N, C-alpha and C positions, 0 to 999 in steps of 0.2 A: 504493500500500500504506500502511495506517495505521501510525503509530508503534508502537501497541500490538501489532499483528500482527507487525511487524518484530521487536519485542523477544521475542515468543513464539517466533518461528522461531530467533532467536539462542540462546534458552535450550534449545531442542530440540537444536540442533547441539552446544551445549555439553554436554548430557547424553550424546549419542552419543559424543563424545570422551572424556568421563569414564568411561563404561562400557568403552570400548576399553582405556583406560589401566588401569582397575581389573581387568579380566579378564586383561590381560597380566601385571599385578603378582602376582595370586594364582595364576596359572598354571592356570586351569580349562580343561578341554577343551570342545569344541563342544557335547557332550551336556549337560554340567553348566551351561554358559552358557545353553542353551535352557531348561533346567529352572528356572533362577532368573529370567532376564530374558526371559520369553515376551512375546508381543505385548501381551497384556492388562496385564501388569505394567508394561511400558514406557509404555503409555498412562497408567497411574496415576501413575507417576513424572513423566511429562511434565506432567500436570495439577498435581501438587504443586509442581513448579518454576514453572509458569505462574502459579499462585496465590500464589507467594512464601512457601510453607510451608517449603520447603528450597531451597537454592541449588546445592549440590554433594554428590556422594557421594564418600566417601574409602575408607579401608582397611576390610577385613572385621574385625568384632569376634568373631563366633562363627558356627559352623555347627551346626545342630541337625537332629533327625529331620524336622521339619515346615518349617523355614525357616532363613534366614540373617539375621544382624544386621550392619549396616554403620554406620560413622561417617558422619553427615551434617553439613553445615554450613548454617546458616540464612542468609538475606540479611543478618542483623545479626551474622554471624560467630560465632554461638553453636553449640557442638557439640551434636548430638542423636544418639540411636540410631534407626536406620531398620531396622525388622524387616520382612522380606519373606517371607511364607508362600508356599511353592512350590505352584503350582496343579496341576501334572502329577504330582508324586511324593509329595505329603504322605500321611501315614498316615491316609487317609480314614476307615476303619472305626473306628479308635480315637477320632477326633474326634466321630463320630456319637454314641457312648455317653455323652459328656459334655454334648452339646447337647440331645439328646432327653430330655425330663424337666425342662428348665430353662424355667420359665414365661415368661421374657423372650423366648424364641425359639419360641413355639408355632406361628407362622404360616410359618416358613421351609420351603422345598421341600428335598427330600433329594438334589438333584443335587450333584456334587462341588464345583462352583464356589460354589453357595449355601452349602454347609456351611463352606467355607474363608472366605468373606466373613463369615459369621456368627461364625466362630471369632475372626477379627480384631476384629470389633466387640465380642465377648464379652471378649476380653483388655483392650480399651480400657475397657469398663465396669467390669471387675473392678479394674483399676488405679485408676479413679476412686473406687471404694469404699474401697480401701486408703488413698488420699490423704485422703479425708474422715474416715477413722477414725484417722489418725495413725500408720499402720503403714509402716515404711520400705520403699519400693519405687520404681522409676522413675516419675516423674510422667507421666501420659499427656498428650500434646499434640494429636495429630490422628490420624485414620485415614481411609483411602480404599480400599475394596475389600480387597485382600490386603496392604496396606502400612500399618504402624503406626509412628507417630512418637512417641518417648518421650524422657524426660530421659536424657542420657548420664551414666553413673556411671563416673568415672575421672578421670585427669589428662591432660595434653598428651602424655605419653609412651605411655600405654597405658590400656586399659579396666580396670576393677576385676576382679581375679581371682575365680574360683569358690572356694567353701569348700574343695573337694577339693584345691585347689592351694596352700593357704595353711597356714603354720605357725601354729597357734593358741597364743596366749600364755596365755589364761585359758579353758580348755575349759568349766568349770562356768558361768561367766558367759554364755558364748555359748549353751550348752545351755539355760539358763534363759530367755534372751532369745528364742530360737526357739520354745520352748514358749509363752511369753507372746504371741508373734505369732500362733501357731495359735489360742490361746484368744481373743485379742482379735478376730481375724478372724471367728471363729464367733459370739462374743457381741455385738460391736459392728457388724461389717460384714455379718453374716448370710451369711458366705461360708466355704467350705472350699477350700483350695488344691488338694488332690487329687494333688499330685506333689512335695511338698517333699522335697528330698534335698540332698546335698552338691553336686549338679550344678545346683541351682536356687536357690542362695543366693550372692550376691556379697558380698565383704568389701572395704569401702572405708573407709579411715581407722579400721580396727579395728572397724567397725560392720557388721552384716549387713543386706543388702537382698534382699527376695524378688523373684524374677523368674519368667518363664514362667507367667503367670496365665491363659493361654487355657483350660486345663482346669478352672479354678476353678468351683465350682457353688454355688448358693444352698443354705442349710441345709435347705430343703424338698425338694430334689432326692431322688428315691428311693434313690440310692446315696450320699448325703452322709455317712451314718454310717460306711459302709465306707471311704470316702475319708479321713475324719477319722482313723479307726483306723490307716489305712496311713500317713498323715503322721506320726502319733505314733510308730509303729513305726520308720519310717525314721530319725527323729531319735534315738530311744533306741538303736537298733542302731548308728548311726554313732558315737555318743559312748561306746560301751562300750570302744573301744580306748584311751580316755583314762581308763579306770578308773571311769567314771560308771555307776552302776546305778540304774534307775528302774522302777517298776511301771507298765506301759502301761495296764492296766485302770483303775488308780486315777487316772491322768492323764486318761484319757478320761471317766470318771465326773465328775471335778471340772470338766472343761470344759463338759459338757452339763448340769450341775446348774443349775437355775434359782436365781438369787439372790433 
């Protein structure tokens, strides 16, 4: 047996032990375990470990409608966020409406697994656009099939909390920053988030970071304007409880106005 093959087998055994420990720690049942770590996903994780993209999986960071996010550690001991989209139970129909009409994904097939793989690639590409445009969001690192590796936002004790779980010291400043992000995404990144809310913004060191970019669409997408209006509405509505009032139509017109 070659030394390289021996190392790969050691890594695979290491992954199996990590998953057993992880599953035991988070207390998931067999059904949930199968939904997250199906055979296809395990092969992807094994490949990522074999290729030295990640070394270990640690505690769960979040659980969403389409996927789960875990803390991962790279071979250089750097923390990363590992997002795994569930292949068997993801909200497939909702994903389709965001992908069909995106010129970047014209050639994909409409099977469940093709859509989920395309969704993962789409989030990676959207995060790249934000990085290039200077908009705060996790930096994309790598993706494979339904697994996305991103920058970890947080400290050693815990991941950065969501906006909905944070006491805001300066609501007006945060409100203006999020509207600026929406505008800059549209004008510079040619992108509309499509689902900005208090559930899709992290607060780290008092600064907001946009997350969950899988549903983000290019501005030429047939539903882009509706998604943009919804993003504006979500932010305006959320900040009303802080006494902030704003005209959604004026904000929308200002954003789409050509300079």
